[in-house]
C-alpha positions in Angstrom: 0.2 -5.8 -14.9 2.7 -4.3 -12.4 6.1 -5.8 -12.0 5.2 -6.6 -8.4 3.1 -9.7 -9.2 3.3 -13.4 -9.9 6.7 -14.9 -9.7 8.2 -11.8 -8.0 5.8 -12.1 -5.1 6.3 -15.9 -4.9 10.1 -15.6 -4.8 9.9 -12.9 -2.2 7.6 -15.0 0.0 9.9 -18.0 -0.5 12.9 -16.0 0.6 11.2 -14.7 3.8 9.2 -17.8 4.9 12.1 -19.7 6.4 13.2 -16.6 8.3 9.9 -16.1 10.1 8.8 -15.2 12.8 10.1 -11.7 12.4 8.5 -8.4 13.6 6.0 -6.8 11.3 7.4 -3.7 9.6 4.3 -1.7 10.4 3.1 -2.8 13.9 6.1 -4.7 15.4 4.1 -7.8 16.4 5.6 -11.1 15.2 4.7 -12.3 11.7 4.1 -16.1 11.8 4.8 -18.5 8.9 1.4 -20.0 9.4 -0.6 -19.7 6.1 -3.8 -18.9 8.1 -2.2 -15.9 9.8 -2.0 -14.1 6.5 1.2 -12.3 5.8 2.5 -10.2 2.9 5.9 -9.1 1.9 5.7 -5.3 1.9 8.0 -2.5 0.8 9.8 -0.5 3.5 9.9 2.6 1.2 6.8 2.6 -0.9 7.4 2.1 -4.6 5.3 5.2 -5.3 7.8 7.2 -3.3 10.8 5.8 -5.2 11.5 2.7 -3.2 13.6 0.0 -4.7 12.2 -3.3 -5.8 14.9 -5.6 -4.3 15.2 -7.5 -1.1 16.8 -4.6 0.7 13.4 -2.8 0.5 11.2 -5.7 1.5 10.1 -7.0 4.9 7.3 -9.3 6.1 4.1 -7.6 7.3 0.7 -8.8 8.5 -1.8 -8.9 5.7 -4.0 -6.5 7.7 -1.2 -4.1 8.3 -0.2 -4.1 4.6 -3.7 -3.7 3.3 -4.5 -0.9 5.8 -1.6 1.1 4.4 -3.3 0.5 1.0 -1.7 2.9 -1.4 -2.0 6.0 0.6 1.4 7.2 -0.5 0.6 6.6 -4.2 -2.8 8.2 -3.9 -1.3 11.3 -2.2 1.2 11.6 -4.9 -1.4 11.3 -7.7 -3.9 13.6 -6.0 -1.3 16.3 -5.6 -1.0 16.4 -9.4 -4.8 16.7 -10.0 -6.4 20.1 -10.4 -8.8 21.3 -7.7 -12.4 21.0 -8.9 -15.0 23.4 -7.6 -17.5 21.9 -5.3 -20.9 21.1 -6.7 -22.7 23.4 -4.1 -20.8 26.4 -5.4 -21.6 25.6 -9.0 -25.3 25.2 -8.2 -25.3 28.6 -6.4 -23.6 30.3 -9.4 -26.4 29.1 -11.6 -29.1 30.4 -9.2 -30.4 26.9 -8.3 -31.4 26.5 -4.7 -30.9 23.3 -2.8 -30.2 19.9 -4.3 
């Protein structure tokens, strides 16, 4: 389990809830404290890019905005370390197999 779960999230939401409405970090529209509106506490600098875990690196975001950002920075960092794999089409041609 990551360290950004459970009590950490609950305490972050408890900190930001009385301060709402604030502008969403990603889209700029107001984040409302209404539970049906769906809001998250997001990291300003993604943790995958070395962002801190404290309140200085957190800000309220719409649930939709936070989920649409969905780990792109972490995935880009991970994919940069992976070796490039030859495409299947090229391997099939090398074996003399036509088509799929």
